[in-house]
N, C-alpha and C positions, 0 to 999 in steps of 0.2 A: 369789660369788654376785652375781647381777643387782641393781641396786638403779637403782629408777623415779622419775622427777622427779615427786614429789610436793608438795603446798601444805604449806609449814610454817606460816604463820602471822605475823602481826607480833612475837609473844614469841617464835618459836624461835630460838637462838640462832645466829648462824653457821657454817655448816659447810661443807664444801669449797664451792668457785664462784669468783667472780673475784676477785684481789685490788683494794682500793682504790686508785684511782692513785696513785703516790709523788709527794708536795709538790713544786713547783718552789721552787729556792732563793730566792727572795723570801719564798714561803709558809710561813715557818719557824715557831718556836713563838710569837717575837713577834706573829706576825700572829694564828697563833690564838689566844693570850691576850687580844689586843684583839675579836676576832671572837666568842669561845664564850663565856669567861667575866666575873660580874658582879663583878668587881672591889670593890662595895660589902658581898658577902656574905663576902669572904676577909679585903677589910683593913680595910675601917673597925671589927672590934673591937680590932685592933691597933692603929689610932689614936687609939681610943677610951681602950685604957690606956696608952700613952705621953705622952696627955695625962694623964691625972691623974697618970702616977708623977713625969715628968719638965716636967711644967707647960708644954707647947707646946698656944699657944692655938688655933694655925690649919697648915693643911695642907690639902696641895693632890695627889694622884696626876696625872701625865699619862704615859701609856702611848705606845711607840713604834709607830708603822704604816709598814710597809717599803712599801706599796702606796702610801703619799704621802708616804714621808719625811718623815713630821711627828711629832711627839708633838701629843697631845690628853687635853684634862682628860676624867678618868675619875670621879674622886669627890674629895669633900673635905670638911673637916672645919670647921666654923661658917665655912662659904663658902658665897654662896647658891647654888643648882644653874645658875643661868643664868649665873653670871661662870664657873665651872668647865665648860659644857659652850662657854661660848665660849674657852677657854683654847686657843690652839694656837701651836705653836714649829715652824715650820721649820728641819730641818737644815743648811739652808743658812749660819743664822745660828752662823756657825763659830766668832766671838769669844763668841759667849752662854754665860756659866758654865752656863746648864742643859743646853745641847747639850756642852759639853765634859766634864759629869760622865756622861752617855748615852755620849757616844762613846769616852771614854777609862776609863771602867768605876771613876771615882773620886769622892769627895765633895769637895764644894767648901763653902767658906763665902763668904757675902755680908754684909757688913757694913753697908752702905749700897746698898739698890739706885739710889737716882737716879747713884752716882757709878761703878756696876759698867759695862761694854760690854753692854747689853740695847739694843733697839730701843724705839722711843718705843709702839710697840704694845705687848708686851710688858713692859715698864714702867707703863703706864697699866693693861696689865689687875692687876697684881702690886697697886699703890694703893689700887687700885680694892677690891681684896679687903684690902687695911688690910697686908700683907706688905711691909712696907721693910728688914729685914734677915732672912735665911734662911738657911738650910743646903742644900744639894740633893744628898740620898743616891741612886744609882744602885741600881735592883732588880734583884740578881744573883741564879741558883741556883746549889744544889750538885748539881741532879738531873742523872744522866746523858740524860737526853731533851732535856736543854736543847740546843738550838741555836742559831747565829751567825745573823744576819743581815747583809746586807754593805750599806755607803751610802760609795759614792765610790772602791771599789776594797779598801776596807778594812772588817775585821770589828766589828759591833757588841756588845758582849757583855751589854749590858742590854735587859730588857724595856719600862724605863722611867724616872722618878724622882719620888722623893715629896720635896716642898718642903715643910719646917718652919719655923716661926715663932715666935717667944713675945718675951714683954714684955722680957725680961732680956738681955743681950749673950750672944753664941756663944763658947763656945772650942772648941779642940781637943781637948780632952779628952770634949768633949758631944760631938764628931765619933766620937770612939772610942765612947764607951758606945753611940752609934747604929748603929754600921757589923752588930754581927751579928741587930740588928732588921732592918736592910734585906735582907743576907742571907737571915734566915727569913722576912722578906715575900715577895720574890723567888722563893725555892724555893716557899713558900705558893702563891704565883700562877700559876706553872707547871705544877705536879703537879694544882692543881685544872682548869687546861687540857688537861693530859693525861687525865686522868680522863673528861673532858667529850669532849674527841674521841675517845678509844675508845670512850666510849658511843655515840657520834654514828655511829664508824664502824659499830659492831655493828648497830647498828639499820637505817643504810644497807644494810647488808650482808643483812640482811633481806630489805627490801624489793626486793632487787634478785634477791635469791633464789626470791621469789616472783612478780615479773615475769618472771622466766628460766623458771618453770615453764607459767606462762600463754603465755609465748613458743612455746618448744618443744611443747605440746600442743595450742596450736591451729593447729598446721602438721597438715594430712591426711595429708602421707606420714612412713613411720614412718625414727624418726632414730637410730642405734643409737652408741654409745659401747663400743668393744672395746679390752682392753689387748692387751699385746705377744702371747699367746698365744691371741687370738681368740677370749677370754670376753666376753660383755658384759659392761660395768660398768652404765651408763646405759642406759634407753631411754624414749622418749614412747610414751604411750600407744595408740597406733596399732600401734607397733613390741610393744608388749606382746601384743597381740589376735592378734599371728602367732608370738610364739618364746617366751612364757611360759606355764606351765601351770596350773592351778590344781586343786584337789581334790576340785571336785566334779564337774571334765571329762571327758566319755564318752569310750571307749577309740578311738573314729573322730578323735575332736577331739585329743586326745593323739598319736595319732598322724601327725596333717597337722601338729602342730605340732613333734614330732622331726623329723621331712622338713624341715619350715621351717630351722630349725637347722641341719641337716646339709649343706642347699643353701645356706645363709647362708654357714657354714663355710668351704664349700669355694672358692664364687665368692670369699670374702674373701682365701683364700690366694692366688687366682689374681691378683686385682687385686695384690699387694704384688710380684709381679714387673712388673708396666705400672703402675708411679703415674700418679694423675692420670686414669686415662681410663676412661670411663663403659663400664658392660658392663650385657647382659640375663641378670637372674636370675626365675626358675620358682619362684613360690610357690604354696602351697595354702591358700585361703580354709575356716581351720579350722571355718569356720559353714556355707557354701555348700558345701564340697567342689569348688569349681572353680578352675581353671587362672587365676591372677594372674601378669599381666607387669609386672614392675618393669623400669628402670634403675638401676643404682646407681651414686653418684658417693661416690668413697671420697676422703678426706684425711688424711695423715698429724697426729696430735695430740701435744703435750708439755704434763706438767704439769709449769712451773717452780718448784712448792713442792718437789717431791720428784725431780723429774727421770725419772720413768716416765713411756714413750711406749705410744700406743696408735692407733688408727684411728677416727677419724668417717666414717660411713657414712649416708647418705640417700639411701632408697629413693622413686623416683619412681612412681607407680602409671600405666604407659603403655595396661594394659591396652584402656581404649576408645580412647586415641589409636591404638593397633596396628591395632582392628578398624577405627578410621574410615580410617587411610589407606587398609588394604587395601579398605573401600567406595569411596574418592576415588581409588584405582588402576584397580577394576574402571567407576569411573564414567568416568574420564578416557579407558576404553579404548574403553568403549562410546559416550563424544563422538567419540573417534575415530574410530571404524566410521561413528558416524553423521557426521559431516565428512566422510569418505572419501565417504561412499554420498550425500550432497549437494554434495560437489564433483562428481562422476562424472554427479548428474543435473541439476548444473548446468550441465557441458560439454555432455553432449546437449543441454540446452534452448538451448544457446546455438547450437552445430551445426544446428538445425533453425533456430532463428532468421537464422545468418547465409545457410540455403541457401533459405529464402522469401523472393523476389522482391519482394514486397508491404511494404512500410514497416508495422513494427508499434510502438508507443509504448504505454508504461504511464505513465499518471498517477497522483501520489496525490492526498488529498482537495483540494489546494490548487494543482489544474493542474500541478504543477511535474514533469518528465519523472523517470520513476527507473528504467527501460528501454527502450533503443529497438536496434532490431538495426540492420546497417549501411547500408541502404534509407533505414532513418527517421533517422540521421545526418546521411547525405547531403542530405536536405529540411532537418532542422531545425538542426545544428550546422557551424559552421564551424571548418573546422582550425583547432590551435592555432597554426600557423605563421603564419595569415593574418590580415593586420592588419583590427581591428575595421571601420575603415571601409572596406572595400576593399566592392566589388559584389557578390562573392559573401556576403558575411556580413552586408550587408544585407537581401538575400532569405533566408537562413536567419532573420533576427531576425524576418523581416516573414511567413515563416510560420508560425514558432511563434505570435508574435501571433494569428495567427486560427485559427488550429489551436486553442489554449488558448479562445477565443472562443465557438469552433464548439462543441468538448465542452461548454463552461459553459451554452451553449444546449441542447445535445442532452439535458442534465443534469434539466432541467426536464419533460421526456418522461418521464412516470409507467411508462410501460412498462420492462422491463430489456435486452431489447434496442434499441439504438436506433441510427437510422441517416442517412445524410443525405449530399448531394453538397457538396465545397470544390471552389475553384481557389485552387491554389497555384501556383508561378513553382520552373519544374526552375532550381537554381543553378548549372549549369553551360552549359544551351544558354540559359534566359531565355524558355523555353515555358513557356506556360500548359498545367496539368494542370489536369484535371477528376477528381477524388479520389471514389471514395465511398466512405463511410465508414461501417464497421459498430462499436458499441461496444457495450462490456459491462462490468457494474459488476460489482466481485470483491468480495464480502464476506466478512469473518472467520466462527470462528465463534458467535459471537452474532447473526448478520446483519446487523452493522453494514458500512457501506461501508467495504471499504478501499482500491481505489484503483480506477482506469477504466482498461480494456485496449480499445486503438482497432486496427481493421485497414483498411487504407486500399488501393484498386485504383484501378489509373488507368484507369479508362474513356475516357480520349479516346482511346486505339490502337483500345478496343472500338468506340468511334464513328465510329472513322475507316473502321477496318475494313467497319464496317455501311455509313456511308454509300457506300463504294468498290461494296460488295455491291449495294447497292438503286442507283446508279448503272448497274453492269452489267447486275444485271436490266433497267431502264428501259431502256437502251440495246438490251439483245437483245428485249427488248418492242417494243421499236420495229421493230429489222428485224424481228422475228414481226409483229407490226402491218402493218407495210408489207409484208410476202409475202405475208401471209393476202389483205389488201386486193387486192393487185397480182395473184394468181391470180385470185380472185373476178371482178377486172374482165377479165381473158383469157379464164377460163373463158365469163363471161356472152360476152362480145364473139362468142367464136368457137363458140358453141355455137347462136346462129343462122345462119349458111352452114351448120354442120354440119348441122341440120334439113331446110336446102332441099336438101342434098346427099341426104342418107336420103330424102326423098319422092321426088325422081329416082330414086333405085335402085329403090325400091319401084315406080313408074309400069314402070322396064324392065324389069323384074323381072316383072311379068303382061304385060308384051306381047310376051316373047321368048321361044318355048318351051324347053321344057329339055334340048329337043333340039341346039339350036342349040350351036354348038362355043363362041361366047361367054357361054353361060348360067354355065360354072362362073366366069369371071371377074365376071360381075356378084355370082354369091353370096360371093368375097375382098372384094368392093367390100363389100357388107351387113353382114358380119361385123367387116370392122376399123372403120367407120365405129359400130358399134355400140360398140365398145372404147375409139374414140376417147370416146363420148357417154357411158361407163360412168368413162372417166379424168375427163372433164369435171364428172360428180356426185363424184368423189373432191376434186375440186381447190375444189369450191364447198362442200363438207363443212368443209373445211380450215378454213373460216374461221367460227367459231360464236361465236353470242352468246353473252355472260358471263350468269353468275348475279348475278339483281336480288334486293336486299334492300334493308330500312331503317338507311340511314347517315345516322349524326352528323356533319356539314359541319366544323361546328365542332371536333369532337377528330380529325376526319381531318386539318385544316388543322394543330395543334398535333403530331401525330404526325410530319407531314412536315417539321417545323422543327428538330424533334427528330432527324431524320435527319440535317440537314445544319447544323447548330447549329455546332459546331467548323470546319467549312468557311468558314462565312459569316463567323464570328470572326476565322479567320486571315487572312482578306481584307475585316478592317474594314470588315463589313457589318453592322448591326443591323435585327430586325427591329421593328414596331411594330404591334401588333393590334387592331383596333377589331369586335371577333366580338358579333354579336347572339346575345344569351343566349335570345331566345325562339325561335329556329328552329328549325321541326320537321323532321322525318326527312326523307329525302330517300330515293325508292326509287332505289338506284343500286347499281354494282359499287362497293365500296370501294378495291381495288386499282387498279382503270384509273382511277380518280378522283385518288387517289393519284399514281398515273403523271403524271397531266393537270400537279397542283399542282406537283409535284417538277420538273417542266418547265418551267415557265411561273416557278418561285424561281429558280432555277438559271441561268436566260435573265436574271433581270434582274440577280442578283450577277453573271455574263458582261457585262454591260453596264456596271457600275461598275468597271475595274478600280484604279481607287484608293479606293475604297470609298464608302460611301452608306447610303441608310436604305431599306427593303421596307418599305412600305404596303400590310397586308392586311386585306380589310374584306367584312363578311358581312350582309345585309339579308333580310328576307322582303318578296316584293313579289304583290299581289295583282291585278296587271295594269294598272295606270295608269303601270307606267313607258314613255315614250315610245319608249326606247333598244330595250326588246327585244318590246313588247308581248303579253306572255307573262301567263298569268295563274296564280295561286299558283305562285310558283315562287320559288328559293332564288337569288339572285344574289352569286359571290363575286367581288371587285375586287382584282387584284392591282398596285401600281405603284412604279414603281421613279426612284428620282432621278437616273438613267445619261445616256449623251450620246442616249439617242433613234434613232429609224430613219430614215434619209431618205426622201422623198417617192417616188422613183422604185423604193426597195423596198417599197414596202406594199404593191402590188397582188399581188405574188407570195411575200408571206410565209406564206403557207399553203398553197403550190405544194409537192410534194416534190423531196426532194432539192435545194431549194433554201436558201441559209445565206449568213449575212450574216461569217460566222467564218472565213471563207477554208478551211485544209485543218482546221479542229480539229472540225467540226462534219460528220453527214451529212444534214442539212438534211430530216430524216424528222419530228423530233420535234414541232415545230407541225402537221404536215400529220396526226401520227399523235393528236395532242391534238384537233386537231378532229374529227377521225373517230370518236373515243371519246365526246365532248360530243354530236355531232350522233346516235349511235348511242343512247344516253341521251333523244333527242328535245328536248335544250337547243341553244344557240349560245354561240357565242364570238366577241368582238369585240375590237377592236383602235384603238388611240387614240395617237398618238405624235407629238412635234414632235421636231427635230434641235436635241440641246443643251440641252432640258426634260424629258425621260422617256420613257418609255412605259407603259401603263397598258391590262391584260389585264381584261377581263369577261366574266363566264360566268356564263349563267343556266341552271338546271337544273328542269327541272319537278317539283313534288313528289311527284307520282303516278309517277314514271316516263316512259318511251318509250311512243307508242301501241302498241296489240298490233298493229295492221299494219304496223307498222314492224319486228316481231322478224324476223330471218331464222330 
């Protein structure tokens, strides 16, 4: 029948339990006597009776302590307690009669302490106790429980000595009479020690059993001790709830406990085949009826008191752990799936970033790069193989500093979509790159800014293409304008003699009769001259006047400069504007005036092959300007610091097909520009000094060309 670990209380006698530890050789009866027994209760009545019967006036009992290899005073008769407690003799005093009596277990008589081989300390203590002649009796015992201590390799058969003194001289006969007393006193002392020791051992066993109860039942895991037949001997409270029936249990609970015992016994039998191996064990919760998963850990147990053997089983409840393990496994699987999806998404993102030709960079809130595509890395990160002092590395560091400062300025803009332009350097070609930057703040779920993503586009190439397109349009416009003006001039010049021919043919037709054989030739000539007249009218219609509308001259100048900005910068030419902000709008063709401005600025740049400055000035004139003598006009002045125009070329500068650029120009630019300005009712003038630069001045009436000037 199973026995549970129950609290016995401190009064319960020791039953089954852990045996007290065996004493070490030094911890023998002598040590127990010194530590456990109060010699006063045992020996004092004997000493008092001995004093009355035999006349011994003084006595002192010294007990041997193996732990210190010394004898210490325990009790005294007619000796003050302080002297007794201070009395101590070391067993190293091998010639001392007191030590010899203890060591050899024989009584000794000392007639005069002053002449005996005692050291000065012991002698002084004895004389202070008024003991000069004495007999030393070893305290021996006839008890079977009496053990032997050892000192310097030999047994010490006594637990101590009694030193007796009287006024009369001591004889051998006195010693013989005292020996039974010494033996009786030693035996009584040892037996009292044995009783005390067993009493303490029993109480200690009860205490240990109580602590063992709390130790085993404080464990949340079931602990079961079985015999060799797998029957439960001991179990803690938790195991009892699974394996022990009670009379008031329901049928379902009894059935669950029965199955638990069956499963446990079967698992225990299997565990004996595989020693010290943890096994899984499924039991039933008798109250809830749910399955409980345990890990059963078994160890062989042996009762060394009776030699019986058994098995100790500890059941660790791993139900929650197994569920948690399964949940963790599912979470790990889900995490792996999510990681795979994230990896695929990251690979797709990296593929997209690598495929985008524009630099893309992601900065954190401290403006530190988080992510960059290949093109951005080319601009902002030097290769690890490059020295940090190399020219390319220096350009990359400079680009990064410019960009982070630029983004910091953009963040001051409250709009979420931020844009601007920045000039960077190409680390490979060292070419200046004008980058259009569009930055967007990336916000988290709470709306806080987590990062800033910036996309850059190199607009320098686009502007170069735009400049070339404008130059081509300008060139085509020049040719078209020249062709139109040439066609108009030719048509106008041919039309006058053609009208005379038509009049002559008309007169001849009226004078020659239709019956004349030559009349048909007159008709042919008349029809063909009419056809030539129609062709001339078509040629005159080819050169049409442009559409006039209010135009902001300052804005037109800035737009023109923007088209050729990179071209001027590459040729080390800078532009300085001094534009009158009060200029009224001018009735003009914006496209044609832009053509004039581009022509004059490009001519100024070409006049400065080593670089220089173009000064552009606008002002409003009310007619007091002696140079133009034009009321209510807007004046534009474009001045360069180039090489100037020689005196011999100045009279021909506005002639068609005249050029100072050898074969590089068409010679039509200034001629067309002059025609456009004059078509607007304005005028263009030139001042130049060789080696000092050239200044073109254009005056345009605010109201546009006169009505009779329109073709």
